[in-house]
C-alpha positions in Angstrom: 0.0 0.0 0.0 1.0 3.6 -0.4 1.4 5.8 2.7 3.0 9.2 3.6 6.0 8.5 5.9 7.9 11.0 8.1 11.4 9.8 9.0 12.7 13.1 10.5 10.9 16.1 12.1 10.9 19.2 10.0 9.1 21.2 7.3 6.4 19.9 5.0 9.0 18.5 2.6 9.9 15.7 5.1 6.7 13.9 4.2 7.3 11.3 1.5 4.9 9.0 -0.3 6.3 5.5 0.0 5.3 1.9 -0.8 4.8 0.1 2.6 3.6 -3.4 3.6 -0.1 -3.9 3.7 -1.7 -3.8 7.2 -3.6 -6.5 8.9 -5.8 -6.0 12.0 -5.1 -7.7 15.3 -8.1 -9.3 17.1 -9.3 -6.0 18.6 -8.6 -3.7 15.7 -10.4 -2.5 12.5 -8.7 -2.0 9.1 -10.2 0.9 7.1 -9.6 1.5 3.4 -9.2 5.2 3.3 -11.1 7.2 0.7 -10.2 10.6 2.1 -8.0 11.8 5.0 -8.5 15.1 6.9 -5.6 17.6 7.2 -5.5 19.5 10.6 -3.1 22.1 11.9 -2.1 19.7 14.7 -0.8 17.4 12.0 1.7 20.0 11.0 2.8 20.7 14.6 3.5 17.0 15.1 5.4 16.8 11.8 7.5 19.8 12.8 8.4 18.2 16.2 6.9 21.2 18.1 3.9 19.4 19.6 3.9 18.2 23.2 3.6 14.6 22.2 6.0 13.3 19.5 5.4 10.0 17.7 8.3 7.5 17.3 9.9 7.9 13.9 9.2 6.9 11.2 5.4 7.4 11.3 2.4 8.1 9.1 0.6 11.4 10.0 -3.1 11.9 10.4 -6.0 11.0 12.7 -9.1 11.8 10.6 -10.2 9.7 7.7 -13.3 8.2 6.0 -13.7 5.1 4.0 -15.0 1.5 4.2 -14.1 -1.3 6.6 -11.7 -3.6 4.9 -11.4 -6.1 7.7 -12.5 -6.4 11.4 -10.5 -8.4 13.9 -12.1 -11.4 15.4 -12.8 -9.7 18.7 -14.6 -6.7 17.1 -18.4 -6.6 17.1 -20.7 -4.1 15.4 -18.4 -3.5 12.4 -18.0 -5.6 9.2 -16.3 -5.4 5.9 -17.9 -2.8 3.6 -19.3 -0.6 6.3 -19.0 3.2 5.6 -17.2 4.8 8.5 -15.2 7.8 9.6 -12.3 7.7 12.1 -11.6 10.0 15.0 -8.1 8.6 15.6 -6.0 5.8 14.1 -3.3 3.5 15.2 -1.2 3.5 12.0 -1.9 7.0 10.6 -4.6 8.3 8.2 -2.4 9.6 5.3 -2.4 6.2 3.6 -4.5 3.8 1.6 -5.2 1.7 4.6 -5.4 2.6 8.3 -5.5 0.5 11.5 -7.9 1.8 14.1 -9.3 0.9 17.5 -13.0 0.2 17.3 -13.9 3.0 19.6 -12.4 5.5 17.1 -14.5 4.2 14.2 -18.0 5.7 13.7 -20.8 5.1 11.2 -20.8 7.4 8.2 -24.4 8.2 7.1 -25.1 7.7 3.4 -25.9 11.4 3.0 -22.3 12.3 4.0 -19.5 11.9 1.4 -16.2 10.3 2.3 -14.5 13.7 1.9 -17.0 15.2 4.3 -16.4 12.2 6.6 -12.7 13.0 6.8 -13.6 16.5 8.0 -15.5 15.4 11.1 -13.1 14.0 13.7 -10.9 16.8 15.0 -12.9 19.8 13.7 -16.3 18.7 14.9 -15.1 17.0 18.1 -13.1 20.2 19.0 -16.1 22.5 18.2 -18.5 20.4 20.3 -16.2 20.2 23.2 -15.4 23.9 23.0 -19.1 24.9 23.0 -20.6 22.5 25.4 -18.0 20.8 27.6 -15.7 23.8 28.2 -17.8 26.8 27.1 -21.1 25.6 28.8 -23.1 27.2 26.0 -26.8 27.6 26.6 -29.7 28.3 24.2 -30.3 32.0 24.0 -26.7 33.0 24.6 -24.6 34.8 22.0 -21.5 33.1 20.7 -18.7 34.7 18.7 -16.8 32.3 16.5 -13.5 34.1 15.9 -12.2 32.7 12.7 -15.3 30.9 11.5 -14.5 30.0 7.9 -12.1 27.0 8.6 -13.0 23.5 9.7 -13.5 24.1 13.4 -15.1 27.4 12.8 -17.7 26.0 10.4 -18.4 23.2 12.8 -18.8 25.7 15.7 -21.3 27.8 13.7 -23.4 24.8 12.7 -23.4 23.3 16.2 -24.1 26.6 18.0 -26.9 27.5 15.6 -28.5 24.1 16.0 -28.4 24.5 19.8 -30.3 27.7 19.8 -27.5 30.2 20.3 -27.2 33.6 18.5 -24.1 33.2 16.4 -21.7 35.9 15.2 -18.8 34.7 13.0 -15.7 36.4 11.7 -13.7 35.8 8.5 -11.0 37.7 6.7 -12.3 37.5 3.1 -15.5 38.1 1.2 -15.6 34.5 0.2 -15.0 33.3 3.8 -17.7 35.6 5.1 -20.2 34.4 2.5 -19.5 30.8 3.6 -19.9 31.6 7.3 -23.3 33.3 6.6 -24.4 30.3 4.5 -23.6 27.9 7.4 -26.0 29.7 9.7 -24.3 32.6 11.4 -26.8 35.4 12.3 -24.1 38.1 11.7 -20.7 38.0 10.0 -17.9 40.4 10.6 -14.6 41.2 8.8 -11.8 40.5 11.4 -9.3 42.4 9.2 -11.3 45.7 9.7 -9.7 47.8 12.5 -13.0 48.5 14.2 -14.9 45.3 13.7 -15.2 44.5 17.4 -16.9 47.8 18.0 -19.9 46.4 16.0 -20.4 43.8 18.7 -21.7 46.4 21.1 -24.6 47.3 18.8 -25.2 43.6 17.9 -25.5 42.7 21.6 -27.3 45.8 22.9 -24.1 46.7 24.8 -24.1 43.5 26.8 -21.2 41.8 25.0 -21.0 38.1 24.0 -21.4 35.2 26.4 -19.0 32.8 24.7 -16.0 33.2 22.3 -14.5 30.2 20.4 -11.0 31.5 19.7 -8.9 30.1 16.8 -5.9 32.4 17.1 -5.4 33.5 20.7 -2.0 35.1 20.2 -3.6 37.7 18.0 -7.1 38.1 19.5 -7.3 37.2 23.2 -6.6 40.6 24.6 -9.4 42.1 22.4 -11.7 39.2 23.2 -11.7 40.0 26.9 -13.0 43.5 26.2 -16.1 42.3 24.4 -17.3 39.6 26.8 -20.5 39.9 28.7 -20.6 39.5 32.5 -19.5 35.9 33.3 -18.5 35.4 29.7 -16.1 32.7 28.6 -13.3 32.4 26.0 -12.4 28.9 24.9 -8.9 28.9 23.3 -8.9 26.4 20.5 -5.9 27.6 18.6 -2.7 29.6 19.4 0.6 30.3 17.6 2.5 32.5 20.0 2.4 34.7 23.1 0.2 37.7 23.9 -0.1 40.2 26.8 -3.5 40.6 28.3 -5.0 42.9 31.0 -6.3 40.7 33.8 -8.7 43.5 34.9 -10.8 42.8 31.8 -11.3 39.3 33.3 -11.8 40.5 36.9 -14.5 43.0 36.3 -16.6 40.7 34.2 -15.8 37.7 36.4 -15.0 36.1 33.1 -13.1 32.8 32.3 -10.4 31.9 29.8 -10.5 28.2 29.1 -8.0 26.0 27.2 -8.9 23.0 25.1 -6.9 20.1 23.7 -9.2 17.4 22.2 -6.7 14.7 23.1 -7.5 15.4 26.8 -11.0 14.1 26.4 -11.8 10.8 28.0 -13.0 7.8 26.0 -16.5 8.1 27.5 -16.6 11.8 26.6 -15.5 11.1 23.1 -18.2 8.4 22.8 -20.8 10.9 23.9 -19.5 13.6 21.5 -19.6 11.3 18.5 -23.1 10.1 19.3 -24.3 13.7 19.2 -22.3 14.4 16.0 -23.8 11.2 14.4 -27.3 12.5 15.1 -26.5 15.8 13.5 -25.0 14.2 10.4 -28.0 12.0 10.1 -30.6 14.8 10.2 -28.6 17.2 8.1 -27.8 19.7 10.9 -24.1 19.1 10.4 -22.7 19.6 6.9 -18.9 19.5 6.7 -17.6 21.9 3.9 -14.6 20.8 1.8 -12.4 23.6 0.6 -9.6 21.8 -1.1 -9.1 18.2 -2.3 -5.4 17.4 -2.7 -3.8 14.1 -3.9 -2.1 12.1 -1.2 1.3 12.4 -2.9 1.0 16.2 -2.5 0.7 16.1 1.3 3.4 18.7 1.7 1.3 21.2 -0.2 -1.7 20.4 2.0 0.4 21.1 5.1 1.5 24.4 3.7 -2.1 25.4 2.8 -3.5 24.5 6.2 -1.3 26.9 8.0 -2.0 29.9 5.7 -4.5 32.6 6.7 -7.8 32.9 5.0 -9.1 29.4 5.9 -12.0 28.2 3.7 -13.5 24.9 4.7 -11.6 21.7 5.2 -8.5 20.4 3.3 -8.6 16.7 2.6 -6.1 14.3 1.0 -7.3 11.7 -1.6 -5.3 8.5 -1.8 
């Protein structure tokens, strides 16, 4: 089979398409034939060697994929050859034609969802759900600001928040991105490249501020986020690429909270609950992953370059 392999940590160019031995599942594993693999920013941090947890070299990148069950180990129940599935974690890596998975990381893929969309579910929708409901404690009727709403996690956050009865304000840095965010259900969309865009929040919220912010780039936005929170507001930091200075008084007066999130910290039971909820949304059409770029597996370095660029638009997937 063909797979992307990383033998040394470094830039995107360290990813090489290689011919590797076919995989076979152990008794408690599932083998998935990958039709599409999701590309996430965390994949690039791991590849660069800057992530807190480093895999043993060489390795195949990627956690998110969608495809069909090729083979289920003898100890696996509930999954059989030919089942349409998406993965939220793999044992062997998703950037490949075949991926070994633990059964708990393999979830049914509804017929209405394409394989490409299936590859966009795991990290983006799991992160968004956990940010909104587990960490952010979102409630119907509250106002949520999705700061950077045109990428994979942002779109998921908009769809989930809208479905849960929140008033949703999204931001994006391009006309194309703002059109996408509006189409996914945001009540209002702002241009986060405009110098005064946060001033508009006062009029949109009647001067109260927003109850919850899902923040994709905290090193740029966190200090400003704190100034537009409502009393007892929360900021959930989903993404960050550096340091920032904040004024703690903005937190004190509002009795606000700044909460961190790493999806890998979620327990197995929490993840099971999350994917049960996501499965229901996929089935009824509430959740609709948006694919921005389809890139051949051999061009994985280009995908890693693209996922780190500003102006996110939907999800990037690799096609074996």
